Backbone as CSV, one residue per row, in Angstrom:
resi,resn,N_x,N_y,N_z,CA_x,CA_y,CA_z,C_x,C_y,C_z
1,UNK,36.004,-18.495,6.371,35.955,-18.153,7.786,37.328,-18.220,8.424
2,UNK,38.229,-19.035,7.904,39.551,-19.204,8.475,40.333,-17.901,8.480
3,UNK,40.271,-17.155,7.384,40.989,-15.901,7.286,40.453,-14.901,8.293
4,UNK,39.136,-14.835,8.415,38.513,-13.939,9.385,38.919,-14.317,10.807
5,UNK,38.883,-15.598,11.124,39.272,-16.062,12.455,40.731,-15.739,12.739
6,UNK,41.610,-15.940,11.736,43.024,-15.622,11.907,43.203,-14.131,12.126
7,UNK,42.527,-13.318,11.362,42.625,-11.868,11.527,42.097,-11.456,12.908
8,UNK,41.015,-12.035,13.318,40.434,-11.724,14.616,41.405,-12.077,15.743
9,UNK,42.021,-13.275,15.660,42.984,-13.703,16.659,44.199,-12.781,16.655
10,UNK,44.660,-12.412,15.465,45.794,-11.503,15.345,45.514,-10.160,16.042
11,UNK,44.309,-9.628,15.764,43.944,-8.326,16.374,43.817,-8.444,17.879
12,UNK,43.245,-9.546,18.349,43.134,-9.759,19.792,44.510,-9.864,20.438
13,UNK,45.435,-10.577,19.776,46.790,-10.705,20.312,47.496,-9.359,20.329
14,UNK,47.295,-8.574,19.290,47.907,-7.230,19.238,47.334,-6.344,20.331
15,UNK,46.035,-6.444,20.533,45.415,-5.657,21.573,45.940,-6.059,22.954
16,UNK,46.031,-7.358,23.206,46.555,-7.825,24.489,47.982,-7.356,24.691
17,UNK,48.798,-7.434,23.635,50.186,-6.992,23.725,50.253,-5.478,24.013
18,UNK,49.426,-4.738,23.298,49.380,-3.285,23.490,48.976,-2.935,24.924
19,UNK,47.967,-3.633,25.446,47.516,-3.360,26.807,48.561,-3.791,27.842
20,UNK,49.295,-4.859,27.572,50.358,-5.259,28.487,51.450,-4.205,28.538
21,UNK,51.745,-3.606,27.389,52.759,-2.567,27.302,52.263,-1.217,27.849
22,UNK,50.977,-1.077,27.980,50.373,0.153,28.498,49.350,-0.195,29.567
23,UNK,49.811,-0.575,30.763,48.897,-1.049,31.796,47.834,-0.019,32.201
24,UNK,48.171,1.260,32.073,47.173,2.288,32.421,45.974,2.200,31.473
25,UNK,46.231,1.829,30.206,45.138,1.688,29.259,44.318,0.436,29.558
26,UNK,45.002,-0.592,30.081,44.285,-1.814,30.447,43.285,-1.503,31.556
27,UNK,43.701,-0.665,32.522,42.803,-0.283,33.602,41.657,0.561,33.038
28,UNK,41.933,1.427,32.097,40.892,2.235,31.469,39.884,1.339,30.731
29,UNK,40.416,0.355,30.016,39.543,-0.585,29.288,38.669,-1.368,30.275
30,UNK,39.260,-1.795,31.366,38.504,-2.531,32.395,37.431,-1.643,32.996
31,UNK,37.766,-0.376,33.236,36.782,0.562,33.763,35.624,0.723,32.808
32,UNK,35.934,0.853,31.535,34.878,1.014,30.536,33.991,-0.234,30.499
33,UNK,34.602,-1.388,30.573,33.846,-2.650,30.589,32.905,-2.685,31.809
34,UNK,33.428,-2.277,32.961,32.624,-2.278,34.191,31.481,-1.257,34.102
35,UNK,31.747,-0.115,33.492,30.681,0.878,33.303,29.570,0.304,32.444
36,UNK,29.960,-0.404,31.364,28.949,-1.017,30.484,28.168,-2.099,31.215
37,UNK,28.856,-2.901,32.024,28.149,-3.944,32.781,27.182,-3.315,33.790
38,UNK,27.620,-2.204,34.410,26.750,-1.527,35.362,25.502,-0.992,34.658
39,UNK,25.702,-0.404,33.503,24.579,0.148,32.715,23.633,-0.986,32.293
40,UNK,24.177,-2.087,31.790,23.359,-3.232,31.391,22.563,-3.792,32.576
41,UNK,23.206,-3.882,33.712,22.528,-4.422,34.913,21.421,-3.476,35.363
42,UNK,21.668,-2.158,35.320,20.622,-1.196,35.658,19.416,-1.359,34.745
43,UNK,19.699,-1.542,33.442,18.578,-1.737,32.486,17.833,-3.034,32.810
44,UNK,18.572,-4.086,33.160,17.938,-5.382,33.503,17.045,-5.217,34.715
45,UNK,17.540,-4.540,35.761,16.745,-4.338,36.973,15.448,-3.575,36.619
46,UNK,15.592,-2.518,35.818,14.410,-1.735,35.452,13.412,-2.587,34.655
47,UNK,13.922,-3.408,33.739,13.047,-4.288,32.943,12.329,-5.317,33.834
48,UNK,13.079,-5.890,34.755,12.498,-6.897,35.647,11.440,-6.254,36.571
49,UNK,11.695,-5.046,37.023,10.725,-4.351,37.869,9.448,-4.048,37.089
50,UNK,9.598,-3.698,35.813,8.426,-3.472,34.960,7.641,-4.756,34.791
51,UNK,8.339,-5.867,34.553,7.678,-7.167,34.443,6.969,-7.530,35.747
52,UNK,7.620,-7.226,36.880,7.000,-7.522,38.182,5.700,-6.737,38.356
53,UNK,5.722,-5.468,37.966,4.517,-4.626,38.076,3.387,-5.186,37.214
54,UNK,3.721,-5.577,35.968,2.708,-6.191,35.103,2.176,-7.479,35.725
55,UNK,3.070,-8.264,36.284,2.677,-9.528,36.903,1.729,-9.265,38.072
56,UNK,2.018,-8.261,38.869,1.129,-7.923,39.982,-0.240,-7.516,39.478
57,UNK,-0.267,-6.747,38.402,-1.549,-6.328,37.810,-2.336,-7.531,37.314
58,UNK,-1.636,-8.493,36.693,-2.303,-9.689,36.203,-2.864,-10.522,37.348
59,UNK,-2.093,-10.604,38.435,-2.549,-11.354,39.618,-3.797,-10.703,40.183
60,UNK,-3.780,-9.375,40.275,-4.937,-8.663,40.814,-6.158,-8.896,39.929
61,UNK,-5.978,-8.847,38.598,-7.098,-9.082,37.680,-7.612,-10.518,37.815
62,UNK,-6.710,-11.470,37.981,-7.119,-12.872,38.163,-7.878,-13.027,39.481
63,UNK,-7.410,-12.377,40.530,-8.096,-12.457,41.830,-9.524,-11.880,41.723
64,UNK,-9.666,-10.814,40.983,-11.009,-10.245,40.793,-11.908,-11.202,40.026
65,UNK,-11.354,-11.878,39.033,-12.127,-12.866,38.273,-12.517,-14.041,39.162
66,UNK,-11.603,-14.482,40.005,-11.903,-15.594,40.932,-13.068,-15.191,41.835
67,UNK,-12.992,-13.960,42.357,-14.057,-13.473,43.240,-15.406,-13.435,42.498
68,UNK,-15.364,-12.954,41.245,-16.595,-12.882,40.459,-17.201,-14.276,40.267
69,UNK,-16.367,-15.282,39.911,-16.873,-16.610,39.702,-17.298,-17.282,41.014
70,UNK,-16.648,-16.923,42.112,-17.058,-17.462,43.415,-18.475,-17.000,43.749
71,UNK,-18.743,-15.746,43.493,-20.098,-15.199,43.725,-21.102,-15.908,42.837
72,UNK,-20.716,-16.162,41.584,-21.615,-16.859,40.664,-21.909,-18.289,41.129
73,UNK,-20.899,-18.977,41.701,-21.085,-20.318,42.242,-22.148,-20.261,43.342
74,UNK,-21.990,-19.322,44.276,-22.945,-19.190,45.381,-24.349,-18.866,44.877
75,UNK,-24.398,-17.970,43.901,-25.704,-17.575,43.328,-26.396,-18.755,42.676
76,UNK,-25.639,-19.531,41.885,-26.210,-20.697,41.177,-26.657,-21.762,42.180
77,UNK,-25.881,-21.990,43.252,-26.259,-22.985,44.263,-27.553,-22.556,44.961
78,UNK,-27.630,-21.271,45.329,-28.830,-20.836,46.046,-30.069,-20.848,45.168
79,UNK,-29.888,-20.760,43.826,-31.015,-20.818,42.918,-31.328,-22.266,42.516
80,UNK,-30.547,-23.240,43.037,-30.771,-24.619,42.710,-30.277,-25.004,41.349
81,UNK,-29.406,-24.251,40.749,-28.858,-24.554,39.420,-27.496,-25.225,39.577
82,UNK,-27.512,-26.498,39.930,-26.281,-27.248,40.171,-25.424,-27.362,38.913
83,UNK,-26.046,-27.423,37.743,-25.278,-27.520,36.501,-24.422,-26.274,36.305
84,UNK,-25.034,-25.101,36.536,-24.293,-23.826,36.444,-23.278,-23.711,37.579
85,UNK,-23.642,-24.154,38.763,-22.744,-24.071,39.920,-21.489,-24.925,39.674
86,UNK,-21.677,-26.133,39.123,-20.538,-27.005,38.849,-19.605,-26.406,37.802
87,UNK,-20.184,-25.846,36.736,-19.357,-25.223,35.691,-18.647,-24.002,36.222
88,UNK,-19.330,-23.221,37.073,-18.713,-22.032,37.664,-17.562,-22.427,38.600
89,UNK,-17.732,-23.554,39.332,-16.692,-24.027,40.225,-15.447,-24.459,39.428
90,UNK,-15.684,-25.094,38.286,-14.568,-25.499,37.431,-13.806,-24.274,36.944
91,UNK,-14.558,-23.237,36.536,-13.920,-21.994,36.063,-13.135,-21.355,37.207
92,UNK,-13.729,-21.343,38.400,-13.056,-20.756,39.574,-11.769,-21.532,39.882
93,UNK,-11.808,-22.858,39.796,-10.616,-23.684,40.069,-9.529,-23.419,39.024
94,UNK,-9.945,-23.286,37.743,-8.959,-23.006,36.688,-8.307,-21.642,36.931
95,UNK,-9.102,-20.670,37.337,-8.544,-19.344,37.631,-7.624,-19.391,38.841
96,UNK,-7.947,-20.208,39.840,-7.047,-20.355,40.998,-5.700,-20.940,40.586
97,UNK,-5.738,-21.952,39.713,-4.478,-22.531,39.208,-3.659,-21.475,38.445
98,UNK,-4.359,-20.715,37.596,-3.691,-19.664,36.822,-3.097,-18.626,37.765
99,UNK,-3.857,-18.262,38.799,-3.365,-17.280,39.781,-2.131,-17.777,40.496
100,UNK,-2.138,-19.087,40.845,-0.959,-19.672,41.504,0.258,-19.642,40.590
101,UNK,0.058,-19.940,39.318,1.171,-19.884,38.354,1.701,-18.462,38.224
102,UNK,0.795,-17.517,38.139,1.238,-16.115,38.032,1.978,-15.666,39.290
103,UNK,1.498,-16.144,40.435,2.170,-15.808,41.700,3.586,-16.387,41.705
104,UNK,3.729,-17.614,41.258,5.067,-18.237,41.198,5.989,-17.483,40.247
105,UNK,5.419,-17.067,39.122,6.206,-16.291,38.148,6.666,-14.980,38.778
106,UNK,5.773,-14.316,39.501,6.146,-13.050,40.139,7.232,-13.265,41.200
107,UNK,7.131,-14.355,41.943,8.160,-14.647,42.951,9.537,-14.862,42.283
108,UNK,9.501,-15.534,41.128,10.734,-15.726,40.351,11.321,-14.400,39.900
109,UNK,10.457,-13.489,39.463,10.909,-12.140,39.050,11.534,-11.408,40.233
110,UNK,10.894,-11.523,41.414,11.430,-10.836,42.598,12.834,-11.374,42.932
111,UNK,13.004,-12.689,42.802,14.314,-13.293,43.072,15.353,-12.789,42.064
112,UNK,14.968,-12.725,40.793,15.891,-12.224,39.773,16.241,-10.746,40.010
113,UNK,15.281,-9.970,40.476,15.541,-8.561,40.781,16.572,-8.477,41.912
114,UNK,16.379,-9.266,42.968,17.315,-9.260,44.085,18.731,-9.673,43.640
115,UNK,18.810,-10.712,42.818,20.100,-11.166,42.316,20.759,-10.097,41.457
116,UNK,19.962,-9.433,40.621,20.497,-8.391,39.762,21.004,-7.194,40.598
117,UNK,20.274,-6.856,41.659,20.714,-5.761,42.529,22.012,-6.108,43.245
118,UNK,22.131,-7.375,43.674,23.373,-7.808,44.302,24.525,-7.751,43.313
119,UNK,24.270,-8.186,42.076,25.297,-8.107,41.032,25.682,-6.652,40.787
120,UNK,24.719,-5.783,40.737,24.969,-4.351,40.513,25.880,-3.803,41.608
121,UNK,25.622,-4.166,42.850,26.459,-3.709,43.966,27.885,-4.213,43.791
122,UNK,28.044,-5.473,43.416,29.372,-6.033,43.219,30.108,-5.306,42.093
123,UNK,29.390,-5.027,41.021,30.014,-4.320,39.879,30.448,-2.932,40.323
124,UNK,29.599,-2.257,41.093,29.938,-0.897,41.551,31.144,-0.889,42.454
125,UNK,31.232,-1.891,43.365,32.384,-1.983,44.247,33.647,-2.257,43.423
126,UNK,33.533,-3.172,42.463,34.678,-3.523,41.620,35.141,-2.305,40.796
127,UNK,34.144,-1.531,40.290,34.497,-0.359,39.510,35.219,0.665,40.370
128,UNK,34.791,0.839,41.611,35.455,1.781,42.523,36.884,1.317,42.818
129,UNK,37.061,-0.005,42.993,38.396,-0.549,43.230,39.326,-0.287,42.027
130,UNK,38.789,-0.573,40.821,39.598,-0.381,39.628,39.881,1.101,39.411
131,UNK,38.890,1.945,39.697,39.084,3.396,39.561,40.198,3.867,40.490
132,UNK,40.225,3.349,41.708,41.274,3.715,42.660,42.633,3.257,42.146
133,UNK,42.708,2.029,41.592,43.972,1.540,41.051,44.401,2.369,39.843
134,UNK,43.449,2.752,39.002,43.769,3.561,37.826,44.293,4.925,38.246
135,UNK,43.678,5.509,39.238,44.117,6.831,39.723,45.515,6.702,40.319
136,UNK,45.730,5.649,41.110,47.043,5.410,41.720,48.105,5.203,40.647
137,UNK,47.783,4.358,39.650,48.740,4.088,38.566,49.040,5.362,37.780
138,UNK,48.026,6.171,37.566,48.208,7.410,36.832,49.118,8.362,37.605
139,UNK,48.919,8.435,38.914,49.760,9.296,39.761,51.207,8.835,39.749
140,UNK,51.392,7.523,39.895,52.758,6.956,39.861,53.423,7.231,38.527
141,UNK,52.670,7.014,37.471,53.203,7.246,36.105,53.569,8.708,35.906
142,UNK,52.702,9.588,36.357,52.956,11.024,36.210,54.193,11.435,36.998
143,UNK,54.329,10.907,38.212,55.506,11.220,39.040,56.779,10.713,38.379
144,UNK,56.724,9.486,37.842,57.898,8.907,37.193,58.268,9.715,35.971
145,UNK,57.296,10.105,35.180,57.597,10.908,33.960,58.106,12.274,34.360
146,UNK,57.525,12.840,35.410,57.969,14.168,35.876,59.417,14.083,36.354
147,UNK,59.731,13.062,37.121,61.088,12.865,37.622,62.055,12.639,36.454
148,UNK,61.634,11.886,35.469,62.481,11.645,34.300,62.758,12.956,33.560
149,UNK,61.735,13.786,33.423,61.931,15.098,32.756,62.894,15.959,33.538
150,UNK,62.735,15.937,34.882,63.626,16.730,35.704,65.075,16.263,35.561
151,UNK,65.273,14.946,35.546,66.619,14.408,35.443,67.239,14.667,34.069
152,UNK,66.477,14.485,33.002,67.060,14.647,31.656,67.287,16.106,31.323
153,UNK,66.507,16.985,31.873,66.684,18.408,31.573,67.575,19.113,32.584
154,UNK,67.989,18.400,33.620,68.893,18.978,34.622,68.195,19.996,35.493
155,UNK,66.898,19.917,35.581,66.189,20.871,36.430,66.423,20.532,37.893
156,UNK,66.248,21.482,38.720,66.373,21.227,40.159,65.112,20.561,40.645
157,UNK,65.197,19.965,41.804,64.048,19.258,42.372,63.030,20.211,42.983
158,UNK,63.380,21.471,43.083,62.412,22.399,43.672,61.326,22.680,42.642
159,UNK,60.094,22.774,43.140,58.998,23.028,42.222,58.574,24.478,42.360
160,UNK,58.246,25.042,41.234,57.744,26.408,41.220,56.273,26.355,40.842
161,UNK,55.595,27.467,41.003,54.189,27.482,40.645,54.038,27.212,39.147
162,UNK,55.038,27.656,38.360,54.980,27.412,36.912,55.045,25.922,36.603
163,UNK,55.997,25.222,37.247,56.154,23.799,36.955,54.978,22.982,37.475
164,UNK,54.380,23.388,38.573,53.222,22.608,39.066,52.018,22.809,38.147
165,UNK,51.847,24.019,37.606,50.758,24.224,36.664,51.077,23.497,35.353
166,UNK,52.372,23.427,34.995,52.790,22.664,33.823,52.468,21.192,33.985
167,UNK,52.718,20.652,35.190,52.414,19.244,35.482,50.913,18.974,35.363
168,UNK,50.108,19.937,35.821,48.645,19.781,35.717,48.223,19.727,34.253
169,UNK,48.805,20.615,33.446,48.493,20.637,32.020,48.972,19.352,31.360
170,UNK,50.173,18.924,31.722,50.717,17.682,31.182,49.801,16.506,31.510
171,UNK,49.330,16.491,32.752,48.446,15.407,33.192,47.145,15.428,32.409
172,UNK,46.573,16.597,32.198,45.324,16.721,31.437,45.532,16.205,30.021
173,UNK,46.640,16.584,29.374,46.925,16.115,28.026,47.133,14.609,28.002
174,UNK,47.837,14.096,28.998,48.110,12.663,29.044,46.812,11.885,29.155
175,UNK,45.905,12.360,30.006,44.605,11.689,30.123,43.826,11.749,28.832
176,UNK,43.831,12.906,28.207,43.107,13.081,26.941,43.714,12.184,25.854
177,UNK,45.039,12.142,25.770,45.707,11.307,24.755,45.450,9.825,25.013
178,UNK,45.448,9.422,26.285,45.166,8.023,26.649,43.751,7.667,26.226
179,UNK,42.790,8.535,26.532,41.400,8.287,26.164,41.272,8.195,24.636
180,UNK,41.980,9.097,23.945,41.935,9.110,22.489,42.494,7.810,21.904
181,UNK,43.606,7.304,22.468,44.179,6.039,22.018,43.183,4.890,22.221
182,UNK,42.531,4.910,23.377,41.556,3.848,23.676,40.394,3.890,22.702
183,UNK,39.889,5.088,22.389,38.789,5.218,21.452,39.200,4.723,20.061
184,UNK,40.412,5.071,19.608,40.890,4.608,18.301,40.963,3.077,18.289
185,UNK,41.451,2.527,19.368,41.555,1.066,19.454,40.189,0.411,19.408
186,UNK,39.229,1.027,20.099,37.844,0.483,20.074,37.272,0.526,18.658
187,UNK,37.506,1.658,17.977,37.002,1.768,16.623,37.641,0.723,15.712
188,UNK,38.930,0.504,15.895,39.609,-0.488,15.068,39.057,-1.910,15.335
189,UNK,38.791,-2.184,16.595,38.256,-3.497,16.954,36.827,-3.656,16.463
190,UNK,36.101,-2.542,16.355,34.706,-2.605,15.928,34.558,-2.824,14.443
191,UNK,35.610,-2.585,13.674,35.508,-2.750,12.211,35.519,-4.192,11.803
């Protein structure tokens, strides 16, 4: 296990170093992580809501059983069958306890749903913030690289329609190459 742990630490350190040297990729990685958290939280909310629906159905079924046994208690008492009435009352009381437990469980599910929805909102806000920073960083990086190209090639600062379309193409390739680097890194980390 020591060799595996050492290799794992080495890869994590290399990844951290790579991301420090490429901050735009760090933002992309953070965005991907936030997207995954958002997806997981959406799945959790859906699962909890399904559990809540089942719980409500169980509560309704228990309430119907309580009602049925309550009628039986009344029927047995009016017929003078105290032995049956007492047993039916015990069953009714047990069902009431079960119903209360199910109700408490459902309330707990509702609370978890609310907490999950709050978490989802926080994740979405954070993702929007990171997306804005990534877009801003990408714009700054593109401008810096464009300026560097202009200075090294001795081009004038005036832009033509050709150079602006060139910058758009350059930007598209840069985004694609960045995404490709991130995917390769993910695949390497997954091995």
